[in-house]
Structure formats: structure tokens, C-alpha cells
TORKOL-4160 file (C-alpha; in steps of 0.2 Angstrom, whole numbers, padded with zeros to 4 digits, m for minus):
66
<pt num="1" X="m0055" Y="m0061" Z="m0348"/>
<pt num="2" X="m0041" Y="m0048" Z="m0346"/>
<pt num="3" X="m0045" Y="m0031" Z="m0354"/>
<pt num="4" X="m0029" Y="m0031" Z="m0364"/>
<pt num="5" X="m0033" Y="m0048" Z="m0371"/>
<pt num="6" X="m0051" Y="m0042" Z="m0375"/>
<pt num="7" X="m0044" Y="m0026" Z="m0384"/>
<pt num="8" X="m0032" Y="m0037" Z="m0395"/>
<pt num="9" X="m0047" Y="m0048" Z="m0400"/>
<pt num="10" X="m0058" Y="m0034" Z="m0403"/>
<pt num="11" X="m0045" Y="m0025" Z="m0414"/>
<pt num="12" X="m0042" Y="m0041" Z="m0423"/>
<pt num="13" X="m0060" Y="m0044" Z="m0427"/>
<pt num="14" X="m0062" Y="m0026" Z="m0433"/>
<pt num="15" X="m0047" Y="m0028" Z="m0445"/>
<pt num="16" X="m0054" Y="m0045" Z="m0451"/>
<pt num="17" X="m0072" Y="m0037" Z="m0454"/>
<pt num="18" X="m0064" Y="m0024" Z="m0466"/>
<pt num="19" X="m0053" Y="m0038" Z="m0474"/>
<pt num="20" X="m0068" Y="m0048" Z="m0477"/>
<pt num="21" X="m0078" Y="m0033" Z="m0484"/>
<pt num="22" X="m0063" Y="m0029" Z="m0496"/>
<pt num="23" X="m0058" Y="m0047" Z="m0501"/>
<pt num="24" X="m0072" Y="m0059" Z="m0496"/>
<pt num="25" X="m0067" Y="m0077" Z="m0494"/>
<pt num="26" X="m0049" Y="m0072" Z="m0497"/>
<pt num="27" X="m0048" Y="m0061" Z="m0482"/>
<pt num="28" X="m0039" Y="m0075" Z="m0472"/>
<pt num="29" X="m0025" Y="m0075" Z="m0484"/>
<pt num="30" X="m0025" Y="m0056" Z="m0487"/>
<pt num="31" X="m0021" Y="m0052" Z="m0469"/>
<pt num="32" X="m0003" Y="m0060" Z="m0472"/>
<pt num="33" X="0001" Y="m0051" Z="m0488"/>
<pt num="34" X="0002" Y="m0033" Z="m0495"/>
<pt num="35" X="m0017" Y="m0033" Z="m0496"/>
<pt num="36" X="m0019" Y="m0033" Z="m0477"/>
<pt num="37" X="m0013" Y="m0015" Z="m0477"/>
<pt num="38" X="m0018" Y="m0010" Z="m0495"/>
<pt num="39" X="m0030" Y="0005" Z="m0490"/>
<pt num="40" X="m0029" Y="0018" Z="m0477"/>
<pt num="41" X="m0043" Y="0010" Z="m0467"/>
<pt num="42" X="m0034" Y="m0007" Z="m0467"/>
<pt num="43" X="m0018" Y="0002" Z="m0462"/>
<pt num="44" X="m0027" Y="0010" Z="m0447"/>
<pt num="45" X="m0035" Y="m0006" Z="m0442"/>
<pt num="46" X="m0019" Y="m0016" Z="m0444"/>
<pt num="47" X="m0010" Y="m0003" Z="m0433"/>
<pt num="48" X="m0023" Y="m0004" Z="m0420"/>
<pt num="49" X="m0022" Y="m0023" Z="m0419"/>
<pt num="50" X="m0003" Y="m0023" Z="m0418"/>
<pt num="51" X="m0003" Y="m0010" Z="m0404"/>
<pt num="52" X="m0017" Y="m0020" Z="m0394"/>
<pt num="53" X="m0009" Y="m0036" Z="m0398"/>
<pt num="54" X="0009" Y="m0030" Z="m0393"/>
<pt num="55" X="0002" Y="m0024" Z="m0376"/>
<pt num="56" X="m0006" Y="m0040" Z="m0373"/>
<pt num="57" X="0010" Y="m0050" Z="m0377"/>
<pt num="58" X="0020" Y="m0038" Z="m0367"/>
<pt num="59" X="0009" Y="m0041" Z="m0352"/>
<pt num="60" X="0010" Y="m0060" Z="m0354"/>
<pt num="61" X="0029" Y="m0059" Z="m0355"/>
<pt num="62" X="0030" Y="m0049" Z="m0339"/>
<pt num="63" X="0018" Y="m0061" Z="m0330"/>
<pt num="64" X="0028" Y="m0076" Z="m0335"/>
<pt num="65" X="0044" Y="m0068" Z="m0330"/>
<pt num="66" X="0038" Y="m0063" Z="m0313"/>
């Protein structure tokens, strides 16, 4: 697998683990509302996910445009 993809998946998993720790079974819903960034740690993990995911998506757009 591509390293940018792995970075995005790893960052998403880290964010989800913290969401699950905070919200249990509601973690899946929490990621899409204000709870997803309700603490400094969730904010940090969300930002790391966004940066990694944006890099992966930019790579994919560039690959498709070539």
C-alpha cells in the first residue's frame, strides 16, 4: 500500500480509538459533530487525520490528472 494512504488510515484509526474511549458506541456519530473535536486531544488527532488524508487525496488527484 502507498505510504500516504497508510498514514491517512493510521491517523484515522488513532482518532477513532480516542473517540471510542470518550464516547463508546457513539464514537461513529461523534466524529461528525462537535464531539469529534471536543477535547485538545481529539482536536490534535482530528488535525493529524485531516493533514494525512488531504495529502493522500492530493496525491490521488495528481495521479488521475497525469
